[in-house]
ROKOL-337348 format. One record per residue: residue number from 1; residue in three letters; x negated, y negated, z of N, C-alpha, C in turn. Coordinates in steps of 0.02 Angstrom, whole numbers, plus 50000, padded with zeros to 5 digits. Last residue first. Layout:
% ROKOL-337348
- resi/resn/nx/ny/nz/cax/cay/caz/cx/cy/cz
- NUM/ALA/X/Y/Z/X/Y/Z/X/Y/Z
...
END
This chain:
% ROKOL-337348
- resi/resn/nx/ny/nz/cax/cay/caz/cx/cy/cz
- 79/SER/51255/42712/47635/51286/42663/47681/51261/42593/47672
- 78/LYS/51172/42786/47553/51239/42768/47528/51271/42713/47570
- 77/GLU/51065/42810/47636/51054/42770/47575/51121/42744/47547
- 76/GLU/51124/42894/47729/51098/42828/47750/51090/42782/47691
- 75/ALA/51149/43004/47647/51205/42969/47680/51184/42900/47702
- 74/LYS/51020/43040/47612/51066/43018/47559/51125/42981/47589
- 73/LEU/50969/43075/47739/50939/43021/47701/50985/42994/47647
- 72/LYS/51055/43183/47773/51049/43124/47816/51023/43065/47776
- 71/ILE/51029/43274/47668/51097/43249/47680/51094/43184/47720
- 70/ILE/50892/43297/47691/50915/43268/47628/50984/43238/47636
- 69/LEU/50900/43359/47817/50863/43296/47809/50886/43260/47745
- 68/GLU/50970/43476/47787/50999/43427/47834/50965/43359/47827
- 67/ILE/50876/43537/47705/50941/43518/47677/50973/43465/47721
- 66/HIS/50778/43562/47800/50763/43519/47742/50827/43493/47710
- 65/PRO/50844/43651/47887/50821/43585/47911/50805/43537/47855
- 64/ILE/50870/43761/47792/50923/43720/47821/50898/43654/47849
- 63/LEU/50767/43845/47756/50779/43786/47715/50830/43738/47746
- 62/GLU/50774/43950/47845/50714/43908/47847/50723/43844/47807
- 61/GLU/50892/44009/47803/50889/43978/47869/50829/43931/47875
- 60/ILE/50848/44064/47682/50897/44010/47682/50896/43973/47748
- 59/GLU/50765/44164/47734/50736/44111/47691/50783/44051/47688
- 58/ARG/50861/44243/47797/50808/44211/47837/50776/44154/47798
- 57/ILE/50928/44291/47686/50963/44245/47732/50912/44209/47776
- 56/HIS/50829/44375/47635/50852/44318/47596/50888/44266/47640
- 55/ASP/50822/44469/47739/50763/44430/47721/50782/44368/47681
- 54/ARG/50949/44523/47732/50929/44486/47792/50868/44443/47778
- 53/LEU/50941/44588/47608/50989/44535/47618/50969/44492/47678
- 52/SER/50844/44685/47640/50830/44635/47589/50877/44575/47596
- 51/ILE/50918/44759/47733/50855/44727/47753/50837/44671/47704
- 50/TRP/51021/44804/47652/51036/44762/47710/50974/44725/47733
- 49/ARG/50946/44881/47561/50981/44821/47536/51001/44775/47594
- 48/GLU/50903/44983/47647/50854/44941/47613/50885/44876/47588
- 47/LEU/51025/45041/47682/50985/45009/47733/50935/44961/47701
- 46/SER/51145/45001/47552/51098/45046/47586/51060/45007/47639
- 45/LEU/51315/44948/47554/51244/44933/47546/51201/44984/47583
- 44/LYS/51437/45003/47582/51426/44977/47515/51352/44964/47501
- 43/GLY/51455/45034/47713/51428/45087/47671/51414/45063/47600
- 42/SER/51523/44932/47773/51450/44931/47776/51417/44985/47735
- 41/ASP/51644/44851/47749/51631/44917/47719/51555/44924/47715
- 40/LEU/51629/44734/47819/51688/44776/47833/51680/44846/47805
- 39/ILE/51514/44688/47755/51511/44705/47826/51570/44750/47845
- 38/ALA/51562/44662/47628/51510/44713/47636/51505/44735/47709
- 37/ALA/51653/44560/47656/51677/44623/47628/51626/44678/47637
- 36/LYS/51563/44462/47702/51615/44487/47746/51641/44554/47721
- 35/LEU/51489/44441/47583/51456/44467/47643/51507/44497/47692
- 34/GLU/51590/44387/47502/51557/44450/47482/51522/44482/47542
- 33/SER/51617/44270/47571/51670/44321/47565/51641/44388/47544
- 32/VAL/51491/44207/47555/51517/44223/47622/51571/44277/47618
- 31/LEU/51485/44188/47418/51435/44230/47451/51460/44252/47519
- 30/SER/51652/44194/47352/51593/44160/47376/51545/44210/47407
- 29/ASN/51793/44194/47312/51738/44218/47271/51673/44183/47291
- 28/ASP/51885/44136/47394/51893/44207/47381/51835/44237/47341
- 27/LYS/51844/44002/47389/51844/44038/47454/51847/44113/47443
- 26/THR/51741/43975/47244/51804/43972/47282/51798/44014/47345
- 25/GLN/51588/43886/47224/51625/43948/47223/51688/43942/47266
- 24/GLU/51505/43776/47221/51575/43767/47206/51616/43831/47202
- 23/ILE/51375/43822/47245/51407/43779/47295/51483/43778/47284
- 22/PHE/51348/43894/47127/51345/43928/47192/51383/43888/47244
- 21/GLU/51358/43792/47034/51402/43850/47029/51405/43887/47095
- 20/ASN/51251/43712/47075/51319/43687/47080/51370/43744/47076
- 19/ILE/51144/43798/47044/51155/43777/47113/51226/43753/47122
- 18/HIS/51161/43808/46905/51162/43868/46946/51176/43850/47019
- 17/LEU/51146/43676/46866/51209/43710/46854/51216/43772/46897
- 16/LEU/51013/43654/46905/51067/43615/46935/51134/43649/46926
- 15/ASP/50946/43746/46821/50941/43752/46894/50998/43715/46928
- 14/ASP/50980/43695/46695/51001/43762/46713/51000/43772/46789
- 13/ILE/50915/43571/46703/50988/43574/46695/51014/43642/46716
- 12/GLU/50783/43614/46711/50812/43576/46767/50888/43576/46764
- 11/SER/50773/43675/46585/50763/43714/46645/50793/43680/46706
- 10/GLN/50788/43567/46501/50839/43618/46501/50834/43662/46563
- 9/SER/50742/43412/46585/50728/43472/46546/50786/43522/46549
- 8/ILE/50792/43247/46562/50792/43305/46606/50783/43367/46563
- 7/ILE/50725/43088/46539/50745/43151/46507/50739/43208/46558
- 6/GLU/50670/42977/46595/50741/42989/46609/50765/43056/46580
- 5/ASP/50544/42963/46549/50551/42978/46620/50623/42997/46637
- 4/ASN/50564/42923/46418/50542/42992/46430/50549/43012/46503
- 3/LYS/50592/42786/46435/50645/42831/46412/50627/42904/46426
- 2/THR/50512/42730/46587/50518/42737/46515/50574/42786/46498
- 1/MET/50528/42614/46714/50540/42683/46695/50548/42686/46619
END
């Protein structure tokens, strides 16, 4: 591996920071807590926003098997 192969781009750093920020959100300030609050006050979102939200969640659901595979492979590699 050359030195250039080890360099991470600013875009990759930004993506990693964004993902880590999302993962490390506190219990009181998380996507789940925001969703629960919106459900309790369903008037906060219009029908179009609820549909859009559901579409985004569907995309996440499609990624879950891939995430599970990554977790399994990384856990096996660590063992």
